[in-house]
N, CA, C and O atoms as a Tripos MOL2 file, in Angstrom:
@<TRIPOS>MOLECULE
protein
  292   291    73     0     0
PROTEIN
NO_CHARGES

@<TRIPOS>ATOM
      1 N         152.9630   85.8150   28.5320 N.3       1 MET1
      2 CA        152.7110   84.4950   29.1950 C.3       1 MET1
      3 C         152.8750   84.8720   31.1090 C.2       1 MET1
      4 O         152.4260   84.2220   32.0530 O.2       1 MET1
      5 N         153.5470   85.9350   31.1070 N.am      2 SER2
      6 CA        153.9810   86.7980   33.1660 C.3       2 SER2
      7 C         152.8690   86.9500   33.2660 C.2       2 SER2
      8 O         152.6540   86.7970   34.4680 O.2       2 SER2
      9 N         151.5030   87.2660   32.5390 N.am      3 ASP3
     10 CA        150.4590   87.5640   32.9520 C.3       3 ASP3
     11 C         149.9280   86.0950   33.4040 C.2       3 ASP3
     12 O         149.4710   85.8560   34.5220 O.2       3 ASP3
     13 N         150.0520   85.2240   32.4320 N.am      4 ASP4
     14 CA        149.1140   83.8280   32.9110 C.3       4 ASP4
     15 C         149.6950   83.5120   33.8080 C.2       4 ASP4
     16 O         148.8200   83.1470   34.5930 O.2       4 ASP4
     17 N         150.8410   83.3580   34.3810 N.am      5 ARG5
     18 CA        151.8240   82.7450   35.3630 C.3       5 ARG5
     19 C         150.9250   83.2850   36.8780 C.2       5 ARG5
     20 O         150.3470   82.6060   37.7270 O.2       5 ARG5
     21 N         151.1540   85.1150   36.7350 N.am      6 ASP6
     22 CA        150.6940   85.5070   37.7690 C.3       6 ASP6
     23 C         149.2900   85.0320   37.7320 C.2       6 ASP6
     24 O         148.8540   84.6140   38.8050 O.2       6 ASP6
     25 N         148.5410   85.0170   36.7650 N.am      7 LYS7
     26 CA        146.9260   84.2560   37.1120 C.3       7 LYS7
     27 C         147.2560   83.1140   37.5990 C.2       7 LYS7
     28 O         146.5990   82.8150   38.5960 O.2       7 LYS7
     29 N         148.0110   82.3740   37.2790 N.am      8 PHE8
     30 CA        147.7420   80.4090   38.0010 C.3       8 PHE8
     31 C         148.1980   80.7170   39.0720 C.2       8 PHE8
     32 O         147.4350   80.3840   39.9790 O.2       8 PHE8
     33 N         149.7230   81.5430   39.6470 N.am      9 SER9
     34 CA        149.7570   81.5210   40.9680 C.3       9 SER9
     35 C         148.6120   82.0090   42.3440 C.2       9 SER9
     36 O         148.5770   81.6640   43.5250 O.2       9 SER9
     37 N         147.7310   82.9870   41.5010 N.am     10 GLU10
     38 CA        147.0010   83.7890   42.3920 C.3      10 GLU10
     39 C         145.4290   82.5160   42.4630 C.2      10 GLU10
     40 O         144.4460   82.5430   43.2030 O.2      10 GLU10
     41 N         145.6700   81.8970   41.7630 N.am     11 VAL11
     42 CA        143.8870   80.8250   41.5450 C.3      11 VAL11
     43 C         144.3590   79.7810   42.4350 C.2      11 VAL11
     44 O         143.5570   79.2180   43.1800 O.2      11 VAL11
     45 N         146.0070   79.3690   42.4230 N.am     12 VAL12
     46 CA        146.6180   78.5980   43.4450 C.3      12 VAL12
     47 C         146.3720   78.7960   44.8990 C.2      12 VAL12
     48 O         145.8710   78.1940   45.8490 O.2      12 VAL12
     49 N         147.0060   80.0090   44.6040 N.am     13 ARG13
     50 CA        147.0590   80.9530   46.4400 C.3      13 ARG13
     51 C         145.7570   80.7300   47.0230 C.2      13 ARG13
     52 O         145.5560   80.2740   48.1490 O.2      13 ARG13
     53 N         144.6540   81.1770   45.9570 N.am     14 THR14
     54 CA        143.2140   81.3150   46.7510 C.3      14 THR14
     55 C         142.8280   80.0120   47.0060 C.2      14 THR14
     56 O         142.5010   79.7920   48.1720 O.2      14 THR14
     57 N         142.7690   78.8690   46.0390 N.am     15 VAL15
     58 CA        141.8660   77.7570   45.8030 C.3      15 VAL15
     59 C         142.5040   76.8250   47.0830 C.2      15 VAL15
     60 O         141.8970   75.8420   47.5080 O.2      15 VAL15
     61 N         143.7870   77.2660   47.6260 N.am     16 SER16
     62 CA        144.7110   75.9860   48.2260 C.3      16 SER16
     63 C         144.4820   76.2220   49.6750 C.2      16 SER16
     64 O         144.6270   75.3280   50.5080 O.2      16 SER16
     65 N         144.1370   77.3920   49.9550 N.am     17 GLY17
     66 CA        143.9740   77.5210   51.7050 C.3      17 GLY17
     67 C         145.3480   77.4020   52.5790 C.2      17 GLY17
     68 O         145.3900   77.2580   53.8010 O.2      17 GLY17
     69 N         146.3210   77.4830   51.8060 N.am     18 MET18
     70 CA        147.5910   77.2480   52.0830 C.3      18 MET18
     71 C         148.5410   78.4670   52.2450 C.2      18 MET18
     72 O         148.4030   79.4660   51.5390 O.2      18 MET18
     73 N         149.2720   78.3870   52.9600 N.am     19 LEU19
     74 CA        150.3940   79.7830   53.1620 C.3      19 LEU19
     75 C         151.2390   79.3920   52.5050 C.2      19 LEU19
     76 O         151.8990   78.3750   52.7160 O.2      19 LEU19
     77 N         151.4130   80.6040   51.0560 N.am     20 LEU20
     78 CA        152.1970   80.4700   50.2000 C.3      20 LEU20
     79 C         152.6390   81.5760   49.8090 C.2      20 LEU20
     80 O         151.8970   82.5590   49.8180 O.2      20 LEU20
     81 N         153.9570   81.6580   49.3750 N.am     21 PRO21
     82 CA        154.8500   82.7410   49.2730 C.3      21 PRO21
     83 C         153.7530   84.3870   48.4710 C.2      21 PRO21
     84 O         152.7670   84.3350   47.7360 O.2      21 PRO21
     85 N         154.1740   85.1010   48.7910 N.am     22 SER22
     86 CA        153.3230   86.3920   47.8520 C.3      22 SER22
     87 C         153.9900   86.9820   46.7060 C.2      22 SER22
     88 O         153.7060   88.0170   46.1040 O.2      22 SER22
     89 N         155.0550   86.0300   46.4800 N.am     23 SER23
     90 CA        155.4240   86.4210   44.8420 C.3      23 SER23
     91 C         155.0270   85.4350   44.1890 C.2      23 SER23
     92 O         154.1440   84.7240   44.6700 O.2      23 SER23
     93 N         155.6570   85.1160   42.7720 N.am     24 SER24
     94 CA        154.8020   83.9560   41.8380 C.3      24 SER24
     95 C         155.3060   82.8050   42.1300 C.2      24 SER24
     96 O         156.4950   82.6950   42.4290 O.2      24 SER24
     97 N         154.5640   81.8880   42.0900 N.am     25 LEU25
     98 CA        154.8920   80.4690   42.2870 C.3      25 LEU25
     99 C         156.0260   80.3500   41.6520 C.2      25 LEU25
    100 O         157.0550   80.1750   42.3040 O.2      25 LEU25
    101 N         156.0520   80.4190   40.3620 N.am     26 TYR26
    102 CA        157.2490   80.2980   39.3620 C.3      26 TYR26
    103 C         158.5290   80.6450   39.9390 C.2      26 TYR26
    104 O         159.5710   80.0560   39.6520 O.2      26 TYR26
    105 N         158.4550   81.4540   40.6240 N.am     27 ASP27
    106 CA        159.6530   82.5620   41.0520 C.3      27 ASP27
    107 C         160.4070   81.8420   42.5030 C.2      27 ASP27
    108 O         161.3260   82.3090   43.1750 O.2      27 ASP27
    109 N         159.5550   80.3870   42.7160 N.am     28 ASN28
    110 CA        160.1580   79.9180   44.0220 C.3      28 ASN28
    111 C         160.1550   78.6480   43.7880 C.2      28 ASN28
    112 O         159.5750   78.0080   42.9110 O.2      28 ASN28
    113 N         161.0300   78.2310   44.8580 N.am     29 TYR29
    114 CA        161.0170   76.1640   44.8180 C.3      29 TYR29
    115 C         160.6770   76.1430   46.6600 C.2      29 TYR29
    116 O         160.7760   77.0630   47.4720 O.2      29 TYR29
    117 N         160.2390   74.6440   46.8620 N.am     30 PHE30
    118 CA        160.0430   74.4300   48.0920 C.3      30 PHE30
    119 C         161.0830   73.5520   48.6600 C.2      30 PHE30
    120 O         161.1650   72.3600   48.3660 O.2      30 PHE30
    121 N         162.0800   74.3120   49.6850 N.am     31 ASP31
    122 CA        163.2030   73.6080   50.2840 C.3      31 ASP31
    123 C         162.6620   72.2400   51.1970 C.2      31 ASP31
    124 O         162.1280   72.5160   52.2710 O.2      31 ASP31
    125 N         162.7410   71.2040   50.9310 N.am     32 MET32
    126 CA        162.0730   70.3620   51.4720 C.3      32 MET32
    127 C         163.0270   70.0350   52.9160 C.2      32 MET32
    128 O         162.4610   69.5030   53.8710 O.2      32 MET32
    129 N         164.1340   70.3040   52.9760 N.am     33 GLU33
    130 CA        164.9090   70.5840   54.1520 C.3      33 GLU33
    131 C         164.9120   71.5930   55.1470 C.2      33 GLU33
    132 O         165.4460   71.5270   56.2540 O.2      33 GLU33
    133 N         164.1400   72.7190   54.5600 N.am     34 ASN34
    134 CA        163.9570   73.5470   55.8090 C.3      34 ASN34
    135 C         162.1820   73.7700   55.8500 C.2      34 ASN34
    136 O         161.5740   74.1920   56.8340 O.2      34 ASN34
    137 N         161.6080   73.4100   54.6480 N.am     35 MET35
    138 CA        160.4820   72.9760   54.6330 C.3      35 MET35
    139 C         159.8310   74.6080   54.6900 C.2      35 MET35
    140 O         159.1740   75.1270   55.5920 O.2      35 MET35
    141 N         160.2510   75.1490   53.4650 N.am     36 ALA36
    142 CA        160.1560   76.9880   53.3060 C.3      36 ALA36
    143 C         160.0370   77.0910   51.6360 C.2      36 ALA36
    144 O         160.5000   76.3220   50.7930 O.2      36 ALA36
    145 N         159.4320   78.0350   51.5000 N.am     37 PHE37
    146 CA        159.4760   78.3600   49.9930 C.3      37 PHE37
    147 C         160.6950   79.0550   50.1160 C.2      37 PHE37
    148 O         161.1080   79.5480   51.1660 O.2      37 PHE37
    149 N         161.4970   79.0970   48.5740 N.am     38 VAL38
    150 CA        162.5000   80.5270   48.9940 C.3      38 VAL38
    151 C         162.5710   80.3910   47.3740 C.2      38 VAL38
    152 O         162.1780   79.4650   46.6650 O.2      38 VAL38
    153 N         163.0910   81.4050   47.0830 N.am     39 LEU39
    154 CA        163.3930   82.4280   45.8470 C.3      39 LEU39
    155 C         164.5030   81.6010   45.1050 C.2      39 LEU39
    156 O         165.6210   81.3130   45.5320 O.2      39 LEU39
    157 N         163.8430   81.2320   43.6930 N.am     40 TRP40
    158 CA        164.9980   80.2800   42.4840 C.3      40 TRP40
    159 C         166.3040   81.3870   42.8020 C.2      40 TRP40
    160 O         167.3540   80.8760   43.1910 O.2      40 TRP40
    161 N         166.2520   82.8240   42.6490 N.am     41 ASP41
    162 CA        167.2160   83.9730   42.6380 C.3      41 ASP41
    163 C         168.2550   83.8060   43.6690 C.2      41 ASP41
    164 O         169.3700   84.3140   43.5430 O.2      41 ASP41
    165 N         167.7970   82.8880   44.9930 N.am     42 ARG42
    166 CA        169.0520   82.5160   46.0720 C.3      42 ARG42
    167 C         169.7670   81.5520   45.8290 C.2      42 ARG42
    168 O         170.8760   81.3020   46.3000 O.2      42 ARG42
    169 N         169.1930   81.0000   45.1210 N.am     43 LYS43
    170 CA        169.9800   79.7110   44.9720 C.3      43 LYS43
    171 C         170.8580   79.9520   43.4020 C.2      43 LYS43
    172 O         171.3040   78.8540   43.0680 O.2      43 LYS43
    173 N         171.1570   80.8410   42.5590 N.am     44 VAL44
    174 CA        171.8940   81.3280   41.6870 C.3      44 VAL44
    175 C         173.1150   81.6370   42.3260 C.2      44 VAL44
    176 O         173.2880   82.4030   43.2740 O.2      44 VAL44
    177 N         174.2140   80.7410   41.5050 N.am     45 PRO45
    178 CA        175.7420   80.9310   42.3700 C.3      45 PRO45
    179 C         176.2100   81.9950   41.4900 C.2      45 PRO45
    180 O         175.7840   82.4860   40.4440 O.2      45 PRO45
    181 N         177.2570   82.2040   42.2690 N.am     46 GLU46
    182 CA        178.1470   83.7510   41.5680 C.3      46 GLU46
    183 C         178.4980   83.1510   40.3380 C.2      46 GLU46
    184 O         178.7750   81.9650   40.1630 O.2      46 GLU46
    185 N         178.4560   84.3760   39.2030 N.am     47 TYR47
    186 CA        178.9780   83.7280   37.9090 C.3      47 TYR47
    187 C         180.3820   83.9140   38.1450 C.2      47 TYR47
    188 O         180.7210   84.9580   38.7020 O.2      47 TYR47
    189 N         181.3570   82.9770   37.7740 N.am     48 VAL48
    190 CA        182.7870   82.6600   37.5340 C.3      48 VAL48
    191 C         183.1380   82.7600   36.0930 C.2      48 VAL48
    192 O         182.5040   81.8790   35.5140 O.2      48 VAL48
    193 N         183.7570   83.3380   35.3770 N.am     49 PRO49
    194 CA        184.0160   83.7830   34.1600 C.3      49 PRO49
    195 C         185.2620   82.2920   34.1030 C.2      49 PRO49
    196 O         186.2570   82.0830   34.7960 O.2      49 PRO49
    197 N         184.6130   81.4330   32.9040 N.am     50 PRO50
    198 CA        185.4850   80.1940   32.9540 C.3      50 PRO50
    199 C         186.7000   80.4520   31.6490 C.2      50 PRO50
    200 O         186.4620   80.7710   30.4850 O.2      50 PRO50
    201 N         187.9680   80.2100   32.2560 N.am     51 ALA51
    202 CA        189.0640   80.3900   31.2640 C.3      51 ALA51
    203 C         189.3250   79.3560   30.3510 C.2      51 ALA51
    204 O         189.3670   78.1470   30.5760 O.2      51 ALA51
    205 N         189.5240   80.0550   29.1270 N.am     52 ASN52
    206 CA        189.8390   78.9960   27.8570 C.3      52 ASN52
    207 C         188.8680   78.5780   27.6170 C.2      52 ASN52
    208 O         188.9550   77.3510   27.6500 O.2      52 ASN52
    209 N         187.7870   78.9410   27.3420 N.am     53 ARG53
    210 CA        186.3420   78.7560   26.7940 C.3      53 ARG53
    211 C         185.6870   79.4230   25.7440 C.2      53 ARG53
    212 O         185.6630   80.6510   25.8300 O.2      53 ARG53
    213 N         185.1730   78.9200   24.8160 N.am     54 LYS54
    214 CA        184.9380   79.6140   23.7300 C.3      54 LYS54
    215 C         183.5990   79.7540   24.2250 C.2      54 LYS54
    216 O         183.0270   79.1480   25.1310 O.2      54 LYS54
    217 N         183.0470   81.0330   23.1550 N.am     55 PHE55
    218 CA        181.9090   81.8870   23.8480 C.3      55 PHE55
    219 C         180.6280   80.6950   23.6570 C.2      55 PHE55
    220 O         179.8030   80.5680   24.5610 O.2      55 PHE55
    221 N         180.5490   79.8450   22.3950 N.am     56 ASN56
    222 CA        179.4240   79.0170   22.1770 C.3      56 ASN56
    223 C         179.4140   77.6660   23.6560 C.2      56 ASN56
    224 O         178.6000   76.7430   23.6270 O.2      56 ASN56
    225 N         180.4010   77.8100   24.7640 N.am     57 GLN57
    226 CA        180.2390   76.5990   25.2600 C.3      57 GLN57
    227 C         180.0020   77.2480   26.8740 C.2      57 GLN57
    228 O         179.8270   76.4270   27.7740 O.2      57 GLN57
    229 N         180.0010   78.4740   27.1540 N.am     58 ILE58
    230 CA        179.5040   79.2360   28.3490 C.3      58 ILE58
    231 C         178.1660   78.9150   28.4550 C.2      58 ILE58
    232 O         177.3300   78.7920   27.5600 O.2      58 ILE58
    233 N         178.0230   78.7520   30.0420 N.am     59 LEU59
    234 CA        176.3240   78.7840   30.1470 C.3      59 LEU59
    235 C         176.6950   79.6530   31.3870 C.2      59 LEU59
    236 O         177.5480   79.3190   32.2090 O.2      59 LEU59
    237 N         176.0080   80.7340   31.4330 N.am     60 VAL60
    238 CA        175.9010   81.2880   32.5670 C.3      60 VAL60
    239 C         174.8580   81.1600   33.5560 C.2      60 VAL60
    240 O         173.7570   81.0670   33.0140 O.2      60 VAL60
    241 N         174.8120   81.1190   34.8950 N.am     61 PRO61
    242 CA        173.5280   80.6400   35.3820 C.3      61 PRO61
    243 C         172.5430   81.6580   36.0340 C.2      61 PRO61
    244 O         172.8060   82.6590   36.7010 O.2      61 PRO61
    245 N         171.4600   81.1890   35.7030 N.am     62 THR62
    246 CA        170.0840   82.5010   36.2620 C.3      62 THR62
    247 C         169.4610   81.4390   36.5720 C.2      62 THR62
    248 O         169.5990   80.2300   36.3820 O.2      62 THR62
    249 N         168.6110   82.2500   37.1860 N.am     63 SER63
    250 CA        167.0960   81.7100   38.1310 C.3      63 SER63
    251 C         166.5780   80.5480   36.9630 C.2      63 SER63
    252 O         166.4710   79.3600   37.2670 O.2      63 SER63
    253 N         166.2380   81.1330   35.4170 N.am     64 ASP64
    254 CA        165.6500   80.2910   34.4360 C.3      64 ASP64
    255 C         166.3320   78.9200   34.2110 C.2      64 ASP64
    256 O         165.7690   77.9020   33.8060 O.2      64 ASP64
    257 N         167.9130   79.0890   34.6090 N.am     65 THR65
    258 CA        168.5430   78.0620   33.7800 C.3      65 THR65
    259 C         168.4720   76.7070   34.8680 C.2      65 THR65
    260 O         168.4400   75.5440   34.4640 O.2      65 THR65
    261 N         168.4490   77.1930   36.6610 N.am     66 LEU66
    262 CA        168.1490   76.3760   37.3550 C.3      66 LEU66
    263 C         166.9610   75.9280   37.6010 C.2      66 LEU66
    264 O         166.8270   74.8360   38.1540 O.2      66 LEU66
    265 N         165.8100   76.7440   37.2080 N.am     67 ARG67
    266 CA        164.5270   76.2180   37.3260 C.3      67 ARG67
    267 C         164.4270   75.0310   36.3230 C.2      67 ARG67
    268 O         163.9690   73.9560   36.7080 O.2      67 ARG67
    269 N         164.8910   75.2280   34.9170 N.am     68 TYR68
    270 CA        165.0250   74.4040   33.6330 C.3      68 TYR68
    271 C         165.5800   72.9910   34.0530 C.2      68 TYR68
    272 O         165.0340   71.9180   33.7960 O.2      68 TYR68
    273 N         166.7160   73.1630   34.7170 N.am     69 SER69
    274 CA        167.8260   72.4450   34.9840 C.3      69 SER69
    275 C         167.2430   71.4090   35.8230 C.2      69 SER69
    276 O         167.2410   70.2210   35.5010 O.2      69 SER69
    277 N         166.6330   71.9710   37.1520 N.am     70 TRP70
    278 CA        165.7450   71.0210   38.0260 C.3      70 TRP70
    279 C         164.5560   70.0530   37.3430 C.2      70 TRP70
    280 O         164.5300   68.8310   37.4860 O.2      70 TRP70
    281 N         163.7900   70.6620   36.7410 N.am     71 LEU71
    282 CA        162.8250   69.9130   36.1730 C.3      71 LEU71
    283 C         163.3730   69.3680   35.4340 C.2      71 LEU71
    284 O         163.3270   68.3760   36.1620 O.2      71 LEU71
    285 N         164.0650   68.9150   34.3490 N.am     72 LEU72
    286 CA        164.8610   68.0450   33.2340 C.3      72 LEU72
    287 C         165.3010   67.3040   34.2500 C.2      72 LEU72
    288 O         164.9740   66.1630   33.9210 O.2      72 LEU72
    289 N         165.9610   67.2290   35.5130 N.am     73 SER73
    290 CA        166.1880   66.2070   36.5960 C.3      73 SER73
    291 C         165.2410   65.6720   37.1770 C.2      73 SER73
    292 O         165.4490   64.8390   38.0590 O.2      73 SER73
@<TRIPOS>BOND
     1     1     2 1
     2     2     3 1
     3     3     4 2
     4     3     5 am
     5     5     6 1
     6     6     7 1
     7     7     8 2
     8     7     9 am
     9     9    10 1
    10    10    11 1
    11    11    12 2
    12    11    13 am
    13    13    14 1
    14    14    15 1
    15    15    16 2
    16    15    17 am
    17    17    18 1
    18    18    19 1
    19    19    20 2
    20    19    21 am
    21    21    22 1
    22    22    23 1
    23    23    24 2
    24    23    25 am
    25    25    26 1
    26    26    27 1
    27    27    28 2
    28    27    29 am
    29    29    30 1
    30    30    31 1
    31    31    32 2
    32    31    33 am
    33    33    34 1
    34    34    35 1
    35    35    36 2
    36    35    37 am
    37    37    38 1
    38    38    39 1
    39    39    40 2
    40    39    41 am
    41    41    42 1
    42    42    43 1
    43    43    44 2
    44    43    45 am
    45    45    46 1
    46    46    47 1
    47    47    48 2
    48    47    49 am
    49    49    50 1
    50    50    51 1
    51    51    52 2
    52    51    53 am
    53    53    54 1
    54    54    55 1
    55    55    56 2
    56    55    57 am
    57    57    58 1
    58    58    59 1
    59    59    60 2
    60    59    61 am
    61    61    62 1
    62    62    63 1
    63    63    64 2
    64    63    65 am
    65    65    66 1
    66    66    67 1
    67    67    68 2
    68    67    69 am
    69    69    70 1
    70    70    71 1
    71    71    72 2
    72    71    73 am
    73    73    74 1
    74    74    75 1
    75    75    76 2
    76    75    77 am
    77    77    78 1
    78    78    79 1
    79    79    80 2
    80    79    81 am
    81    81    82 1
    82    82    83 1
    83    83    84 2
    84    83    85 am
    85    85    86 1
    86    86    87 1
    87    87    88 2
    88    87    89 am
    89    89    90 1
    90    90    91 1
    91    91    92 2
    92    91    93 am
    93    93    94 1
    94    94    95 1
    95    95    96 2
    96    95    97 am
    97    97    98 1
    98    98    99 1
    99    99   100 2
   100    99   101 am
   101   101   102 1
   102   102   103 1
   103   103   104 2
   104   103   105 am
   105   105   106 1
   106   106   107 1
   107   107   108 2
   108   107   109 am
   109   109   110 1
   110   110   111 1
   111   111   112 2
   112   111   113 am
   113   113   114 1
   114   114   115 1
   115   115   116 2
   116   115   117 am
   117   117   118 1
   118   118   119 1
   119   119   120 2
   120   119   121 am
   121   121   122 1
   122   122   123 1
   123   123   124 2
   124   123   125 am
   125   125   126 1
   126   126   127 1
   127   127   128 2
   128   127   129 am
   129   129   130 1
   130   130   131 1
   131   131   132 2
   132   131   133 am
   133   133   134 1
   134   134   135 1
   135   135   136 2
   136   135   137 am
   137   137   138 1
   138   138   139 1
   139   139   140 2
   140   139   141 am
   141   141   142 1
   142   142   143 1
   143   143   144 2
   144   143   145 am
   145   145   146 1
   146   146   147 1
   147   147   148 2
   148   147   149 am
   149   149   150 1
   150   150   151 1
   151   151   152 2
   152   151   153 am
   153   153   154 1
   154   154   155 1
   155   155   156 2
   156   155   157 am
   157   157   158 1
   158   158   159 1
   159   159   160 2
   160   159   161 am
   161   161   162 1
   162   162   163 1
   163   163   164 2
   164   163   165 am
   165   165   166 1
   166   166   167 1
   167   167   168 2
   168   167   169 am
   169   169   170 1
   170   170   171 1
   171   171   172 2
   172   171   173 am
   173   173   174 1
   174   174   175 1
   175   175   176 2
   176   175   177 am
   177   177   178 1
   178   178   179 1
   179   179   180 2
   180   179   181 am
   181   181   182 1
   182   182   183 1
   183   183   184 2
   184   183   185 am
   185   185   186 1
   186   186   187 1
   187   187   188 2
   188   187   189 am
   189   189   190 1
   190   190   191 1
   191   191   192 2
   192   191   193 am
   193   193   194 1
   194   194   195 1
   195   195   196 2
   196   195   197 am
   197   197   198 1
   198   198   199 1
   199   199   200 2
   200   199   201 am
   201   201   202 1
   202   202   203 1
   203   203   204 2
   204   203   205 am
   205   205   206 1
   206   206   207 1
   207   207   208 2
   208   207   209 am
   209   209   210 1
   210   210   211 1
   211   211   212 2
   212   211   213 am
   213   213   214 1
   214   214   215 1
   215   215   216 2
   216   215   217 am
   217   217   218 1
   218   218   219 1
   219   219   220 2
   220   219   221 am
   221   221   222 1
   222   222   223 1
   223   223   224 2
   224   223   225 am
   225   225   226 1
   226   226   227 1
   227   227   228 2
   228   227   229 am
   229   229   230 1
   230   230   231 1
   231   231   232 2
   232   231   233 am
   233   233   234 1
   234   234   235 1
   235   235   236 2
   236   235   237 am
   237   237   238 1
   238   238   239 1
   239   239   240 2
   240   239   241 am
   241   241   242 1
   242   242   243 1
   243   243   244 2
   244   243   245 am
   245   245   246 1
   246   246   247 1
   247   247   248 2
   248   247   249 am
   249   249   250 1
   250   250   251 1
   251   251   252 2
   252   251   253 am
   253   253   254 1
   254   254   255 1
   255   255   256 2
   256   255   257 am
   257   257   258 1
   258   258   259 1
   259   259   260 2
   260   259   261 am
   261   261   262 1
   262   262   263 1
   263   263   264 2
   264   263   265 am
   265   265   266 1
   266   266   267 1
   267   267   268 2
   268   267   269 am
   269   269   270 1
   270   270   271 1
   271   271   272 2
   272   271   273 am
   273   273   274 1
   274   274   275 1
   275   275   276 2
   276   275   277 am
   277   277   278 1
   278   278   279 1
   279   279   280 2
   280   279   281 am
   281   281   282 1
   282   282   283 1
   283   283   284 2
   284   283   285 am
   285   285   286 1
   286   286   287 1
   287   287   288 2
   288   287   289 am
   289   289   290 1
   290   290   291 1
   291   291   292 2
@<TRIPOS>SUBSTRUCTURE
     1 MET1         2 RESIDUE 1 A MET
     2 SER2         6 RESIDUE 1 A SER
     3 ASP3        10 RESIDUE 1 A ASP
     4 ASP4        14 RESIDUE 1 A ASP
     5 ARG5        18 RESIDUE 1 A ARG
     6 ASP6        22 RESIDUE 1 A ASP
     7 LYS7        26 RESIDUE 1 A LYS
     8 PHE8        30 RESIDUE 1 A PHE
     9 SER9        34 RESIDUE 1 A SER
    10 GLU10       38 RESIDUE 1 A GLU
    11 VAL11       42 RESIDUE 1 A VAL
    12 VAL12       46 RESIDUE 1 A VAL
    13 ARG13       50 RESIDUE 1 A ARG
    14 THR14       54 RESIDUE 1 A THR
    15 VAL15       58 RESIDUE 1 A VAL
    16 SER16       62 RESIDUE 1 A SER
    17 GLY17       66 RESIDUE 1 A GLY
    18 MET18       70 RESIDUE 1 A MET
    19 LEU19       74 RESIDUE 1 A LEU
    20 LEU20       78 RESIDUE 1 A LEU
    21 PRO21       82 RESIDUE 1 A PRO
    22 SER22       86 RESIDUE 1 A SER
    23 SER23       90 RESIDUE 1 A SER
    24 SER24       94 RESIDUE 1 A SER
    25 LEU25       98 RESIDUE 1 A LEU
    26 TYR26      102 RESIDUE 1 A TYR
    27 ASP27      106 RESIDUE 1 A ASP
    28 ASN28      110 RESIDUE 1 A ASN
    29 TYR29      114 RESIDUE 1 A TYR
    30 PHE30      118 RESIDUE 1 A PHE
    31 ASP31      122 RESIDUE 1 A ASP
    32 MET32      126 RESIDUE 1 A MET
    33 GLU33      130 RESIDUE 1 A GLU
    34 ASN34      134 RESIDUE 1 A ASN
    35 MET35      138 RESIDUE 1 A MET
    36 ALA36      142 RESIDUE 1 A ALA
    37 PHE37      146 RESIDUE 1 A PHE
    38 VAL38      150 RESIDUE 1 A VAL
    39 LEU39      154 RESIDUE 1 A LEU
    40 TRP40      158 RESIDUE 1 A TRP
    41 ASP41      162 RESIDUE 1 A ASP
    42 ARG42      166 RESIDUE 1 A ARG
    43 LYS43      170 RESIDUE 1 A LYS
    44 VAL44      174 RESIDUE 1 A VAL
    45 PRO45      178 RESIDUE 1 A PRO
    46 GLU46      182 RESIDUE 1 A GLU
    47 TYR47      186 RESIDUE 1 A TYR
    48 VAL48      190 RESIDUE 1 A VAL
    49 PRO49      194 RESIDUE 1 A PRO
    50 PRO50      198 RESIDUE 1 A PRO
    51 ALA51      202 RESIDUE 1 A ALA
    52 ASN52      206 RESIDUE 1 A ASN
    53 ARG53      210 RESIDUE 1 A ARG
    54 LYS54      214 RESIDUE 1 A LYS
    55 PHE55      218 RESIDUE 1 A PHE
    56 ASN56      222 RESIDUE 1 A ASN
    57 GLN57      226 RESIDUE 1 A GLN
    58 ILE58      230 RESIDUE 1 A ILE
    59 LEU59      234 RESIDUE 1 A LEU
    60 VAL60      238 RESIDUE 1 A VAL
    61 PRO61      242 RESIDUE 1 A PRO
    62 THR62      246 RESIDUE 1 A THR
    63 SER63      250 RESIDUE 1 A SER
    64 ASP64      254 RESIDUE 1 A ASP
    65 THR65      258 RESIDUE 1 A THR
    66 LEU66      262 RESIDUE 1 A LEU
    67 ARG67      266 RESIDUE 1 A ARG
    68 TYR68      270 RESIDUE 1 A TYR
    69 SER69      274 RESIDUE 1 A SER
    70 TRP70      278 RESIDUE 1 A TRP
    71 LEU71      282 RESIDUE 1 A LEU
    72 LEU72      286 RESIDUE 1 A LEU
    73 SER73      290 RESIDUE 1 A SER
């Protein structure tokens, strides 16, 4: 799956004629406020373990959980 993402990013980068990030397009989002691509990793908040929570109720933020939450909203 990662290979397909890299291939897709390269095709879009080649065909678009736009200045796009050198990293995979899947690893970036476009920040409309600053008009720039930003890595999802930079948007991940620091993890603070919740007090008095069961293990199955804990969600650790990662770039994937942020990306998919954004897509769903």
